[in-house]
C-alpha positions as CSV (number, residue, x, y, z in Angstrom):
1,M,0.0,0.0,0.0
2,N,1.3,3.4,-0.9
3,F,0.9,6.0,1.8
4,I,0.4,9.6,0.9
5,K,2.7,11.9,2.8
6,I,1.2,15.1,4.2
7,K,2.8,17.9,6.2
8,I,0.7,20.7,7.7
9,F,2.4,23.9,8.7
10,F,0.6,26.1,11.2
11,I,2.0,29.6,11.1
12,L,0.9,32.2,13.6
13,L,0.5,35.5,11.8
14,Y,0.2,38.7,13.8
15,C,-3.3,40.1,13.5
16,L,-2.0,43.5,13.4
17,C,-5.0,45.3,12.0
18,I,-6.2,47.6,14.7
19,N,-8.6,45.2,16.2
20,T,-6.6,42.2,15.3
21,I,-4.1,43.1,17.9
22,L,-4.5,40.4,20.5
23,A,-1.7,41.7,22.7
24,Q,0.7,44.5,22.0
25,T,3.3,42.9,24.2
26,S,3.9,40.2,21.7
27,V,4.2,42.8,18.9
28,S,6.5,45.1,20.9
29,E,9.0,42.3,21.3
30,I,9.9,42.6,17.6
31,G,12.6,44.9,19.0
32,M,13.8,42.2,21.3
33,Q,13.5,39.0,19.2
34,P,16.3,37.5,17.2
35,K,14.9,38.5,13.8
36,I,16.8,41.5,12.5
37,A,14.6,44.0,10.7
38,N,15.6,44.9,7.1
39,Y,16.0,48.6,6.9
40,T,18.3,48.7,3.8
41,S,17.1,46.6,0.9
42,F,14.1,45.1,-0.9
43,S,13.5,41.5,-2.2
44,P,13.4,41.2,-5.9
45,S,10.1,40.4,-7.6
46,P,10.0,36.7,-8.3
47,S,9.3,35.4,-11.8
48,P,6.8,32.6,-12.4
49,I,8.1,29.1,-13.0
50,I,5.5,27.1,-14.9
51,S,6.5,23.4,-15.0
52,S,4.6,20.8,-17.0
53,E,3.6,19.3,-13.7
54,L,2.1,22.5,-12.5
55,D,0.4,23.1,-15.8
56,L,-1.2,19.7,-15.6
57,K,-2.4,20.0,-12.0
58,T,-3.9,23.5,-12.2
59,Q,-7.4,24.2,-13.4
60,E,-7.4,26.3,-16.6
61,A,-9.4,29.2,-15.0
62,F,-6.7,29.8,-12.5
63,K,-3.8,30.0,-14.9
64,S,-4.5,33.7,-15.4
65,H,-4.0,34.3,-11.6
66,P,-1.2,36.9,-11.1
67,E,0.6,34.5,-8.7
68,Y,0.3,31.4,-10.8
69,G,3.7,29.7,-10.8
70,I,5.0,31.9,-7.9
71,N,5.3,30.6,-4.4
72,P,4.5,33.1,-1.7
73,Y,7.5,34.7,0.1
74,N,6.6,33.0,3.4
75,T,6.1,29.5,1.9
76,Q,7.0,26.9,4.6
77,C,8.2,24.1,2.3
78,S,11.1,23.8,-0.2
79,D,11.2,22.0,-3.5
80,C,7.4,22.5,-3.9
81,I,4.9,24.2,-6.0
82,E,1.5,25.7,-5.0
83,L,-1.7,24.6,-6.6
84,I,-3.3,28.0,-6.6
85,D,-6.8,26.7,-7.3
86,R,-6.7,25.0,-3.9
87,R,-6.3,28.3,-2.0
88,T,-8.6,29.4,0.8
89,D,-8.5,32.6,2.7
90,S,-6.3,30.9,5.4
91,S,-4.6,27.9,3.7
92,R,-2.4,27.0,0.8
93,Y,-1.8,23.6,-0.9
94,F,1.6,22.5,-2.3
95,I,2.9,19.4,-4.0
96,K,6.5,18.3,-3.9
97,N,8.2,18.8,-7.3
98,G,8.2,15.6,-9.3
99,S,5.9,13.7,-7.0
100,N,2.8,14.0,-9.3
101,G,0.9,15.1,-6.3
102,S,1.6,12.0,-4.1
103,N,3.5,14.2,-1.6
104,F,1.6,17.3,-0.6
105,F,1.9,20.0,2.0
106,V,-0.8,22.3,3.5
107,Q,0.1,25.6,5.0
108,K,-2.4,27.1,7.4
109,G,-2.6,30.4,9.3
110,F,-4.6,31.4,12.4
111,A,-5.2,34.7,10.5
112,P,-6.0,35.0,6.8
113,L,-3.1,34.3,4.4
114,H,-4.9,35.9,1.5
115,F,-7.3,38.8,0.6
116,K,-9.5,39.2,-2.4
117,N,-8.5,41.6,-5.1
118,T,-11.0,43.5,-7.4
119,N,-11.1,40.4,-9.7
120,N,-12.2,38.3,-6.7
121,Q,-8.9,36.4,-6.8
122,L,-7.2,35.3,-3.5
123,I,-3.9,37.3,-3.3
124,S,-1.1,36.6,-0.8
125,I,-1.0,39.1,2.0
126,D,2.4,40.7,2.0
127,A,3.2,43.5,4.5
128,R,6.7,44.1,3.1
129,L,7.5,47.5,1.7
130,K,8.6,48.1,-1.9
131,P,9.3,51.2,-3.9
132,H,6.2,52.7,-5.5
133,P,6.4,52.3,-9.3
134,F,5.1,55.8,-10.1
135,T,5.6,58.0,-7.1
136,A,9.2,59.0,-6.1
137,N,10.2,58.8,-2.5
138,K,7.1,56.6,-1.6
139,Y,7.4,53.0,-0.4
140,Y,4.3,50.9,0.1
141,A,2.9,47.5,0.9
142,P,-0.3,47.2,-1.3
143,N,-1.0,43.5,-1.0
144,Q,-3.2,43.5,2.1
145,Q,-6.6,44.5,3.3
146,M,-5.3,47.8,4.7
147,P,-2.2,48.9,2.6
148,T,0.5,50.8,4.4
149,S,3.1,53.4,3.1
150,Y,6.1,55.5,4.0
151,N,7.1,58.9,2.6
152,S,10.9,59.3,2.7
153,I,10.6,63.1,2.1
154,N,8.7,64.0,5.3
155,G,8.8,60.7,7.2
156,N,5.0,60.3,7.2
157,T,3.5,56.9,7.4
158,S,-0.1,55.8,6.5
159,I,-2.6,53.0,6.7
160,L,-5.2,53.0,4.0
161,L,-8.5,52.2,5.8
162,S,-11.7,51.5,3.8
163,Q,-13.0,54.9,4.8
164,F,-9.9,57.2,4.5
165,E,-6.1,57.2,4.6
166,L,-4.8,57.5,8.2
167,I,-1.6,59.6,8.1
168,F,0.7,59.8,11.1
169,N,4.4,60.2,12.1
170,K,3.7,63.8,11.0
171,N,5.5,66.9,12.4
172,N,7.0,64.9,15.3
173,K,8.3,67.0,18.2
174,V,9.7,66.3,21.7
175,Y,8.5,68.1,24.8
176,H,9.1,68.1,28.6
177,V,5.7,68.1,30.2
178,I,5.0,69.0,33.8
179,N,1.5,69.5,35.1
180,N,0.1,70.2,31.6
181,S,2.8,72.8,31.0
182,E,5.0,71.9,28.1
183,N,8.5,73.0,27.0
184,I,9.7,72.0,23.6
185,I,13.0,70.1,23.6
186,F,13.3,69.3,19.9
187,G,11.4,70.5,16.9
188,N,10.7,68.5,13.7
189,G,13.2,65.7,13.3
190,N,16.2,65.4,11.0
191,L,15.6,62.6,8.5
192,A,19.0,63.0,6.7
193,S,20.4,59.7,8.1
194,T,17.5,57.5,7.1
195,T,17.7,54.1,5.4
196,I,14.7,52.2,4.1
197,G,14.1,48.5,3.5
198,E,11.2,46.0,3.1
199,D,10.6,45.9,6.9
200,G,10.5,49.7,7.4
201,A,12.7,52.7,7.9
202,K,15.5,53.6,10.4
203,T,16.6,57.2,11.1
204,T,19.8,57.6,13.1
205,G,19.9,60.8,15.0
206,I,16.4,62.0,14.2
207,W,17.0,64.2,17.3
208,Q,20.2,64.5,19.3
209,G,20.8,61.2,21.0
210,I,17.6,59.7,19.7
211,D,17.0,57.3,16.8
212,R,13.7,56.2,15.3
213,T,12.7,52.9,13.7
214,I,9.4,52.3,11.9
215,L,8.3,48.7,11.4
216,F,5.5,47.8,9.0
217,D,3.2,44.8,9.5
218,R,-0.3,43.8,8.4
219,G,-2.3,46.9,8.5
220,S,-0.2,48.3,11.2
221,V,2.9,50.5,11.8
222,K,5.0,50.4,15.0
223,T,7.2,53.4,15.7
224,N,10.2,53.0,18.1
225,Y,11.9,56.0,19.6
226,I,15.3,54.8,20.9
227,L,17.0,57.0,23.4
228,N,20.7,56.3,23.5
229,A,21.4,58.2,26.7
230,S,19.5,59.9,29.5
231,P,17.7,63.0,28.2
232,N,19.1,66.4,29.0
233,L,16.2,67.8,31.0
234,P,16.3,70.6,33.6
235,N,14.9,68.2,36.2
236,S,13.3,64.7,36.7
237,L,9.8,66.0,37.1
238,G,6.9,65.2,34.8
239,W,7.3,63.4,31.4
240,L,9.3,63.3,28.2
241,A,6.7,63.5,25.4
242,F,7.0,62.5,21.8
243,E,4.3,64.3,19.8
244,D,2.5,63.1,16.6
245,E,0.0,65.0,14.5
246,I,-3.1,63.2,13.2
247,T,-5.8,64.8,11.2
248,L,-9.1,62.9,10.9
249,P,-11.9,63.5,8.4
250,I,-15.1,65.1,9.7
251,G,-17.2,62.5,11.6
252,Y,-14.2,60.5,13.0
253,K,-12.9,61.0,16.5
254,I,-10.4,59.5,18.9
255,F,-11.6,58.0,22.2
256,K,-10.0,56.4,25.2
257,D,-10.9,52.7,25.2
258,T,-11.9,52.0,28.8
259,L,-13.4,48.7,27.8
260,E,-9.9,47.3,27.2
261,G,-8.8,48.5,30.7
262,G,-6.5,51.5,31.3
263,V,-6.3,54.0,34.0
264,Y,-5.8,57.7,34.5
265,T,-2.5,59.0,35.9
266,P,-2.6,61.4,38.9
267,E,-2.2,64.2,36.4
268,G,-5.2,63.0,34.4
269,Y,-3.2,61.5,31.4
270,W,-4.5,58.2,29.9
271,N,-2.6,55.0,30.4
272,G,-4.4,52.7,28.0
273,E,-5.4,52.2,24.4
274,L,-7.1,54.7,22.1
275,I,-9.6,54.0,19.4
276,I,-10.7,55.9,16.3
277,I,-14.5,55.8,15.9
278,N,-16.7,56.5,12.9
279,M,-19.4,58.6,14.6
280,S,-22.0,58.0,11.9
281,N,-22.3,54.3,12.8
282,G,-20.3,53.9,16.0
283,L,-17.8,51.5,14.5
284,E,-14.1,51.3,15.4
285,V,-11.8,51.9,12.4
286,G,-8.4,52.1,14.0
287,R,-6.6,51.5,17.3
288,I,-3.6,53.0,18.9
289,G,-2.0,50.6,21.4
290,N,-0.9,51.4,24.9
291,P,2.7,52.6,24.5
292,L,5.4,50.4,26.0
293,V,8.9,51.2,27.2
294,Y,11.9,49.1,28.0
295,D,15.6,49.6,28.8
296,S,18.5,47.4,27.7
297,N,18.1,45.2,30.8
298,E,14.4,44.7,30.6
299,Q,13.2,41.2,29.7
300,K,9.6,42.5,29.1
301,A,8.3,45.8,28.0
302,S,6.4,47.9,30.5
303,S,3.4,50.2,30.1
304,H,3.0,51.6,33.7
305,L,5.8,54.1,32.9
306,T,3.9,55.6,29.9
307,A,0.8,57.6,29.2
308,Y,-1.0,59.5,26.4
309,R,-1.7,63.3,26.5
310,I,-4.0,64.6,23.8
311,K,-4.5,68.1,22.5
312,Y,-6.7,69.0,19.5
313,S,-7.6,71.8,17.2
314,G,-10.7,71.1,15.2
315,N,-10.2,67.5,13.9
316,T,-6.4,67.6,14.2
317,Y,-5.1,65.7,17.2
318,F,-1.7,66.3,18.7
319,L,-1.0,62.9,20.4
320,Q,1.8,62.8,22.9
321,V,3.4,59.5,23.9
322,M,4.9,60.2,27.3
323,V,7.4,58.4,29.5
324,K,8.1,59.3,33.1
325,A,11.1,61.6,33.3
326,S,12.1,60.2,36.8
327,W,12.6,56.7,35.4
328,L,14.5,58.0,32.3
329,M,16.9,59.9,34.6
330,D,17.2,57.2,37.2
331,I,20.8,55.9,37.5
332,N,19.5,52.3,37.4
333,T,17.9,52.8,34.0
334,S,20.1,51.1,31.4
335,Y,20.4,52.7,28.0
336,P,19.4,52.5,25.2
337,V,15.7,52.9,26.1
338,T,13.0,52.1,23.6
339,V,9.6,53.8,23.5
340,D,7.1,51.7,21.5
341,P,3.7,53.0,20.3
342,L,1.7,50.9,17.8
343,I,-1.0,52.2,15.4
344,S,-3.1,49.8,13.3
345,G,-6.3,49.6,11.4
346,T,-9.4,47.6,12.4
347,N,-10.6,44.8,10.2
348,T,-14.3,44.0,10.2
349,W,-13.6,40.3,9.9
350,S,-11.5,40.3,13.1
351,A,-13.7,42.7,15.1
352,G,-16.7,40.5,14.8
353,N,-14.7,37.4,15.9
354,I,-13.2,39.0,18.9
355,G,-16.4,40.7,20.1
356,F,-15.8,44.4,19.7
357,K,-18.7,46.7,20.3
358,N,-20.1,49.8,18.6
359,Y,-19.5,53.1,20.3
360,N,-22.4,54.6,22.2
361,P,-22.2,57.5,24.6
362,G,-21.7,56.2,28.1
363,N,-21.0,52.6,27.2
364,G,-17.6,52.5,28.7
365,F,-15.6,54.3,26.1
366,A,-14.6,57.9,26.7
367,G,-18.0,59.5,27.2
368,I,-19.6,62.1,25.0
369,H,-16.9,64.7,24.7
370,P,-17.5,66.5,21.3
371,H,-13.9,65.8,20.3
372,G,-13.8,62.3,21.6
373,V,-10.9,62.7,24.0
């Protein structure tokens, strides 16, 4: 009797689409895990390889698929070819080259591996950046439900939601904040020493003694501010604050998500997650994770040393990610120190599975403030 060999690969893919964030702690450890982010180069576009075996095993209607004959970049088997007509949203079917289908492999994901394009074809989700073919200085990752991008001229990043393009990492500044009084430490950052690769961008010396890395994933962008030495502040009171500028369309507002926990600091700042709400239907469209911070000795990132402070003018929000100055200036804090906020978009398929609720005034979100915060 001939036994058919089967191998099933389960790969845990980050659900990094605002509501697909199951725990930011796991995401934040990108900065601490062995994988080294690629900030300098891009993978070449693969060419299709159509063998007679693949041609024979593939239904005719699928031979016009744009990925026919191209194994996805994160394929978990070698010496194999994918039968693209066997794809589902969260699985792929491969056969070993030369086996005539007797040896096959199934790759499965806990999150979708594919999304449907405008031709209703299942396309591999790929969060890696690549140069935009028509727009200079733009790098983008289009093959996903919520495409992301980076602008190398101004350092802006974006997530293309179904409703609008969420632009952030804009006009970044650094402040020393004490009792709601702020003193600017650094103005807009210096992007001169920036390198870009398929995982994101790294700017060395964006401000004196501070580097910045931007990591791209599925419908999400994680910005790390890396302090190489204790900040030069006049005292250890208050907070060191990294400010971002986010302008939302009319009808969208930022709220504090009290349903996911979170507390107010004694000064009234928010230590918890933020959500972007479509006020016309109460649905969440984006999420800003609780910022984390860790020094070079920390085994796990901490959130109790951080908070959000939010200012606004009309529908423009000035979001400050803050870290306690007393901890930053403590002699026991080991540098470099990394401050780690995460912004992502919310997928309707994930929100329904996890049990997210619509926003209604008084239901445990931030209340009925006309500007959300």
